[in-house]
C-alpha positions in Angstrom: -15.4 73.8 21.8 -12.8 74.9 19.2 -10.9 72.0 17.7 -7.1 72.3 17.6 -5.4 72.6 14.1 -3.8 69.5 12.8 0.0 69.2 12.8 1.7 69.9 9.5 2.8 66.3 9.2 -0.7 65.0 9.7 -2.2 67.5 7.2 0.4 66.3 4.7 -0.2 62.6 5.4 -4.0 62.5 5.4 -4.6 63.6 1.8 -2.0 61.0 0.6 -3.7 58.4 2.7 -7.1 59.3 1.4 -6.0 59.1 -2.3 -4.1 55.9 -1.7 -7.1 54.2 0.1 -9.4 55.1 -2.8 -6.9 53.8 -5.4 -6.5 50.5 -3.5 -10.3 50.1 -3.2 -10.7 50.9 -6.9 -7.9 48.4 -7.8 -9.1 45.5 -5.8 -12.6 45.9 -4.4 -14.4 46.9 -7.6 -13.1 43.8 -9.6 -14.0 41.6 -6.6 -17.5 43.0 -6.6 -17.9 42.0 -10.3 -17.7 45.4 -11.9 -16.6 44.8 -15.5 -13.3 46.4 -16.7 -15.0 47.9 -19.7 -17.1 50.0 -17.3 -14.5 50.9 -14.7 -10.9 49.9 -15.6 -8.5 49.5 -12.7 -5.9 52.2 -12.0 -3.1 50.0 -13.3 -5.0 49.7 -16.6 -5.4 53.4 -16.8 -1.7 53.9 -16.0 -0.7 51.6 -18.8 -2.6 53.9 -21.2 -0.2 56.7 -20.2 2.7 54.4 -21.1 1.3 53.2 -24.4 -0.5 56.4 -25.6 1.3 59.1 -23.8 2.0 61.2 -26.9 -1.6 60.9 -28.0 -2.8 62.1 -24.5 -0.4 65.0 -24.3 -1.1 66.0 -27.9 -4.8 66.4 -26.9 -4.0 67.9 -23.5 -2.3 71.0 -24.8 -5.2 72.3 -26.9 -7.6 72.0 -24.0 -5.0 73.6 -21.7 -4.6 76.6 -24.0 -8.4 77.0 -24.4 -9.1 76.7 -20.7 -6.3 79.2 -19.7 -7.3 81.7 -22.4 -11.0 81.4 -21.4 -10.1 81.7 -17.7 -8.2 85.0 -18.2 -10.6 86.5 -20.7 -13.7 85.6 -18.8 -12.5 86.8 -15.4 -10.9 90.0 -16.8 -14.2 90.8 -18.5 -16.1 90.1 -15.3 -13.8 92.3 -13.2 -14.0 95.2 -15.7 -17.8 95.0 -15.8 -18.0 94.8 -12.0 -16.0 98.0 -11.7 -18.3 99.7 -14.2 -21.4 98.5 -12.3 -20.3 99.7 -8.9 -19.5 103.1 -10.2 -22.7 103.4 -12.2 -25.8 102.1 -10.4 -27.9 103.1 -13.4 -25.9 100.8 -15.7 -26.0 98.0 -13.2 -29.8 98.3 -12.9 -30.2 98.3 -16.7 -27.8 95.6 -17.7 -27.3 93.2 -14.8 -30.7 91.6 -15.5 -29.5 91.1 -19.1 -26.3 89.4 -17.9 -28.4 87.3 -15.5 -30.7 86.2 -18.4 -27.8 85.0 -20.5 -26.4 83.1 -17.5 -29.7 81.2 -17.3 -29.1 79.7 -20.8 -27.5 76.2 -20.4 -24.0 76.2 -21.8 -24.8 73.0 -23.8 -27.6 75.0 -25.5 -25.4 78.0 -26.1 -22.4 76.1 -27.4 -23.8 75.2 -30.8 -24.6 78.9 -31.5 -21.1 79.9 -30.5 -19.7 77.2 -32.8 -21.9 78.5 -35.7 -20.6 82.0 -35.1 -16.9 81.4 -34.7 -16.4 78.1 -36.6 -14.7 74.9 -35.5 -11.3 76.4 -34.5 -9.9 77.1 -31.0 -11.8 80.5 -30.7 -15.3 79.1 -29.9 -13.8 76.8 -27.1 -12.1 79.9 -25.6 -15.4 81.8 -25.8 -17.3 79.0 -24.1 -14.7 78.7 -21.3 -14.8 82.5 -20.8 -18.6 82.6 -20.6 -18.8 79.8 -18.0 -16.2 81.6 -15.8 -17.8 85.1 -16.3 -20.9 85.2 -14.1 -19.7 83.9 -10.7 -16.7 86.3 -10.9 -19.0 89.2 -11.8 -21.3 88.6 -8.9 -18.5 88.1 -6.3 -16.5 91.0 -7.6 -19.5 93.3 -7.3 -20.1 92.2 -3.7 -16.4 92.5 -2.9 -16.2 96.1 -4.3 -19.2 97.0 -2.2 -18.0 95.3 1.0 -16.3 98.3 2.5 -18.3 99.9 5.3 -19.8 103.3 5.3 -17.3 104.4 8.1 -14.4 103.5 5.8 -15.8 105.4 2.9 -16.4 108.4 5.2 -12.8 108.2 6.4 -11.5 108.4 2.8 -13.9 111.3 2.1 -12.5 113.2 5.1 -9.0 112.5 3.9 -10.0 114.0 0.5 -9.2 110.8 -1.4 -10.2 110.8 -5.0 -12.4 108.2 -6.5 -9.4 106.5 -8.0 -7.6 106.4 -4.7 -10.7 105.1 -2.9 -10.9 102.3 -5.5 -7.3 101.2 -5.3 -6.8 101.7 -1.6 -10.2 100.6 -0.2 -12.6 99.0 -2.7 -10.1 96.7 -4.6 -8.3 95.3 -1.6 -11.6 94.6 0.1 -12.7 92.7 -3.0 -9.7 90.4 -3.3 -10.9 87.6 -0.9 -14.2 87.3 -2.9 -12.4 87.6 -6.2 -10.1 84.7 -5.4 -13.0 82.6 -4.1 -14.6 83.0 -7.6 -11.2 82.3 -9.3 -11.0 79.0 -7.5 -14.3 78.0 -8.9 -13.4 79.3 -12.4 -10.2 77.2 -12.4 -12.4 74.1 -12.7 -15.2 75.6 -14.8 -12.8 76.9 -17.4 -11.7 73.3 -18.1 -15.3 72.2 -18.2 -16.1 74.9 -20.7 -13.2 74.0 -23.0 -14.2 70.3 -22.9 -17.9 71.1 -23.6 -16.8 73.1 -26.6 -14.7 70.2 -27.9 -17.7 67.9 -27.4 -19.8 70.0 -29.8 -17.3 70.3 -32.6 -13.6 69.4 -32.5 -11.2 66.7 -33.7 -8.5 67.4 -31.0 -8.4 68.1 -27.3 -9.4 66.1 -24.3 -13.1 66.6 -25.0 -12.7 65.1 -28.5 -10.6 62.3 -27.1 -13.3 61.5 -24.5 -16.0 61.3 -27.2 -13.8 59.1 -29.4 -12.9 56.8 -26.6 -16.6 56.5 -25.5 -17.8 55.5 -29.0 -14.9 53.1 -29.5 -15.5 51.5 -26.0 -11.9 52.3 -24.9 -12.7 52.8 -21.3 -9.1 52.9 -20.2 -8.3 55.7 -22.6 -11.5 57.5 -21.5 -10.5 57.4 -17.9 -7.0 58.5 -18.8 -8.4 61.6 -20.5 -10.6 62.3 -17.5 -7.5 62.1 -15.2 -5.7 64.6 -17.4 -8.6 67.0 -17.4 -8.8 66.8 -13.6 -5.0 67.3 -13.4 -5.4 70.5 -15.5 -8.1 71.8 -13.1 -5.9 71.0 -10.1 -3.0 72.9 -11.7 -5.1 76.0 -12.3 -6.6 75.8 -8.8 -3.1 75.5 -7.3 -1.9 78.5 -9.2 -4.8 80.6 -8.0 -4.2 79.5 -4.4 -0.5 80.4 -4.8 -1.3 83.9 -6.0 -3.9 84.3 -3.3 -1.4 83.6 -0.6 1.0 86.2 -2.1 -1.6 88.9 -2.6 -4.1 88.5 0.2 -2.1 88.6 3.5 -4.8 90.1 5.7 
């Protein structure tokens, strides 16, 4: 039996109710259960941090946002470009895809110090780390998307004397968009993770550095505020990807 879609008002209300119920439970049930505030501060305590240290939080938010956005665009553009090369040259794909797979098996925490040593302690290594963590899922999905057109569709384009360029833009690329945007949704979160991991390894600014400082100084409310900001950045990126998906993928 196929369930009916929920009304628009219900779909709007339920997420608000879900978030509100969790916040209420967090505010009242955890303290009642004896969870210390230095481990899990209440939402009101976290909110007070935004009032007292808003300039500090925003000052660390923007470097992480720039690193995540730059890594997101660079990593995904590189993945799309390499996927196009691979689907047009099976020899290159057979030769170099295992190499890409090998580098993807290296934990990003193990790779980050090497990248820091190569590029220094500025913003560049954080962008590189964010780009690397976005790269492989987009590459795999883009290859599958570009190869998703059926043999009958390719035969039709051949009968119509379409060039390889026309076949790519009118068949292969439109077919790949749903898979591409699926990977971009994932990358919207992993780019922020990559930027924060880079800041953990070596940085004195950014949300990652603020998280480390707050942890060692036992400032749990500031720690949770930084985590909330990093989550908000991921949600903003995810929302932008979903917006462009609705505009570009109408089929």
